[in-house]
Every structure is written in C-alpha cells, then in structure tokens.
C-alpha positions in Angstrom: 26.1 -22.7 -2.8 24.4 -19.3 -3.4 22.7 -17.4 -0.6 19.0 -16.5 -1.0 18.0 -12.8 -1.1 16.2 -12.0 2.2 13.7 -9.8 0.4 12.8 -12.7 -2.0 12.4 -15.0 1.0 10.0 -12.5 2.6 8.0 -12.1 -0.6 7.8 -15.9 -1.0 6.7 -16.4 2.6 4.1 -13.6 2.3 2.7 -15.1 -0.9 2.4 -18.5 0.9 0.6 -16.8 3.8 -1.7 -15.0 1.4 -2.5 -18.1 -0.5 -3.1 -20.3 2.6 -5.0 -17.8 4.7 -7.0 -15.4 2.4 -10.0 -17.6 1.8 -10.5 -18.5 5.4 -9.8 -14.9 6.5 -12.4 -13.5 4.1 -15.0 -16.1 5.2 -14.4 -15.2 8.9 -14.6 -11.5 8.2 -17.7 -11.8 6.1 -19.5 -13.7 8.9 -18.3 -11.1 11.4 -19.1 -8.0 9.4 -21.9 -9.1 7.2 -20.5 -6.9 4.4 -18.3 -8.3 1.7 -16.7 -5.0 0.8 -15.7 -4.3 4.5 -14.4 -7.9 4.8 -12.2 -7.6 1.7 -10.9 -4.2 2.8 -10.0 -5.4 6.3 -8.4 -8.6 5.0 -6.2 -6.4 2.8 -5.4 -4.1 5.6 -4.5 -7.0 8.0 -2.2 -8.4 5.3 -0.6 -5.0 4.8 0.1 -4.7 8.5 1.7 -8.2 8.5 3.8 -7.2 5.6 4.8 -4.0 7.3 5.9 -6.0 10.4 7.8 -8.6 8.4 11.1 -7.6 10.1 9.8 -8.5 13.5 7.3 -11.3 12.5 8.0 -14.7 11.1 5.8 -14.9 8.0 5.9 -18.7 8.0 4.0 -18.7 11.3 2.0 -15.4 11.1 -1.4 -16.9 10.3 -2.7 -16.5 13.9 -1.4 -13.0 14.1 -3.0 -12.2 10.8 -6.4 -13.4 12.2 -5.9 -11.4 15.4 -5.1 -8.2 13.5 -8.1 -8.8 11.2 -10.3 -9.4 14.2 -9.2 -6.2 15.9 -9.8 -4.2 12.7 -13.2 -5.8 12.3 -14.2 -4.8 15.8 -13.0 -1.2 15.1 -15.1 -1.2 11.9 -18.2 -2.4 13.7 -17.7 0.3 16.3 -17.3 2.9 13.6 -20.6 1.8 11.9 -22.3 1.8 15.3 -21.0 5.3 16.0 -22.1 6.7 12.7 -25.5 5.0 12.9 -26.4 6.8 16.2 -24.7 10.1 15.5 -27.0 13.1 14.8 -26.6 14.6 11.4 -26.8 18.1 13.0 -23.8 17.2 15.2 -21.8 16.2 12.2 -22.6 19.4 10.3 -21.6 21.5 13.3 -18.3 19.7 13.6 -17.7 20.3 9.9 -18.5 24.0 10.2 -16.2 24.2 13.2 -13.1 23.0 11.3 -10.2 25.3 11.9 -8.4 26.9 8.9 -5.2 24.9 9.9 -7.2 21.7 9.7 -8.7 22.5 6.4 -5.2 23.4 4.9 -3.8 20.1 6.3 -6.7 18.1 4.8 -6.1 19.8 1.4 -2.4 19.0 1.6 -3.1 15.4 2.4 -5.6 15.2 -0.4 -3.0 16.6 -2.8 -0.5 14.0 -1.7 -3.0 11.2 -2.2 -3.9 12.4 -5.6 -0.2 12.7 -6.6 0.5 9.1 -5.4 -2.6 7.8 -7.2 -1.3 9.4 -10.4 2.1 7.8 -10.1 0.7 4.2 -9.6 1.2 1.7 -12.4 -1.8 1.9 -14.8 -3.5 -1.4 -13.8 -2.8 -0.8 -10.1 -4.4 2.7 -10.4 -7.4 1.5 -12.3 -8.2 -1.3 -9.8 -7.7 1.1 -6.9 -9.9 3.9 -8.3 -12.6 1.5 -9.4 -12.7 -0.1 -5.9 -12.1 2.7 -3.5 -13.4 5.7 -5.4 -16.1 4.3 -7.7 -17.2 1.6 -5.2 -17.0 -1.3 -7.6 -16.9 -4.9 -6.4 -13.7 -6.8 -6.9 -15.4 -9.3 -9.3 -16.7 -6.5 -11.4 -13.3 -4.9 -11.6 -11.7 -8.2 -12.6 -14.2 -8.6 -15.4 -13.7 -5.0 -16.6 -9.9 -5.3 -16.5 -9.7 -8.9 -17.9 -7.7 -10.2 -14.9 -8.5 -12.5 -12.0 -10.1 -11.3 -8.8 -6.9 -12.2 -7.0 -4.9 -10.0 -9.3 -7.4 -7.1 -8.6 -6.9 -7.6 -4.9 -3.1 -7.6 -5.3 -3.3 -4.3 -7.3 -5.5 -2.7 -4.7 -3.2 -3.9 -1.8 -0.2 -2.5 -3.6 -2.0 0.9 -4.1 -3.1 0.9 -0.5 0.5 0.2 0.7 2.0 3.0 -1.5 -0.7 5.4 -0.2 0.0 4.4 3.4 3.7 5.0 3.0 3.2 8.4 1.2 0.7 9.4 3.9 3.1 8.6 6.7 5.9 10.5 4.9 3.5 13.4 4.4 2.5 13.5 8.1 6.1 13.3 9.2 7.0 16.3 6.9 3.9 18.2 8.2 4.9 17.6 11.8 8.5 18.8 11.0 7.1 21.9 9.2 4.9 22.6 12.2 7.8 22.2 14.6 9.9 24.6 12.4 7.0 27.1 12.2 6.6 27.1 16.0 10.4 27.6 16.5 10.4 30.5 14.0 7.3 32.2 15.5 8.1 35.2 17.8 7.0 34.9 21.4 5.1 37.7 23.1 5.3 38.0 26.8 2.6 40.0 28.6 3.5 41.6 31.9 1.9 44.1 34.3 -1.2 45.9 33.0 -1.2 44.4 29.5 2.1 45.9 28.3 4.0 43.7 25.9 7.7 43.1 26.0 
C-alpha cells in the first residue's frame, strides 16, 4: 500500500473547497460589496489565506472559515471605500508631498521586486494578472482574449497574487534586516554639557 503525498492531499482538498465554495462565496461577496471586481478579488484573497494556513487548518472543513475571512476582508474593503470617499483631495496631496526620502526609496524597491516577480511568472499567468490587475479587465473578457475558461483565468490570477505575496514578504523581511544592520552600523553621537559632542 503506497502512502499519499501530503502536498497532493492538500492540493486535492483545496481544489474541492474551491469547487464547492467559490460560486456561493462570489454571490455572497457581490451582494455585500455590490462590485463584481471587488468580490472576485476578495474571494481570491480569502482562498489564498486559507491556502497559506493549510498547515493549521483542515481544508476539508474550511468552508465556514473561508466565508469568515472573506466577510472580514469585505468589511475592510467597504471601510476603505468609505474612507476614500470622504477624504479631501488636498489632504491626500499633502500626504504625498510629505513622503520621506526613505519611504520613497522603500516604495521604489518594492515596485522593483513586484516588477521582477511579474516578469518571472509563467506567460499565461502573467498575461491574466496584468490584464486583470493593471489593465482592469474583467475576468470574462480575459478568458475570451486568452481562449481559456474564466475559472482558469481566476486560477492564473490567484497563482500570480500568491507569488507576489510571497516575494513581497521576503522583500520586507530583507528590508527590515537591512534597516537593522544599517542602524547597528551607524555611529552614535552623544551630546553632553553645552552642546559638546563626544
């Protein structure tokens, strides 16, 4: 009797969860958010989070957790829309002008990481992701353009989002380590009596 590969079991359980819950999850999110694009994006994010927690979550019984995660993400998205709707454009411009040079450098580094990861994605995965997230196409239009099913487009986008998430976390970890090293290497000045430095 051969023993099953645990990774294969995880993938099979995840595919069953995806197939059984995705339609209901999207319907729920579309009713809640009233925006199909937001609903699809949050459904994918919730699935990615379930996949990321597969070591501590039983994928066979993860449907309620999936809906709870999606519900929390939907609430966050609604709050975000609310916040942007009432924010003053002048406030946003002032915040952008006040960005520190360190923040600008960090943002540019993160953008470079994202661009590099996008370039390394498999061709169909990259195409689906770019058309969806950068060009703003609907999944049905992408499916028609690529000659694949809408479900396949969603899988490509989810794969790209997962890879970007992993790369971003690695980048942030490296950046934090670099900052810590930079702080340790920086000389310390101590000021005593009447402004004399020692």
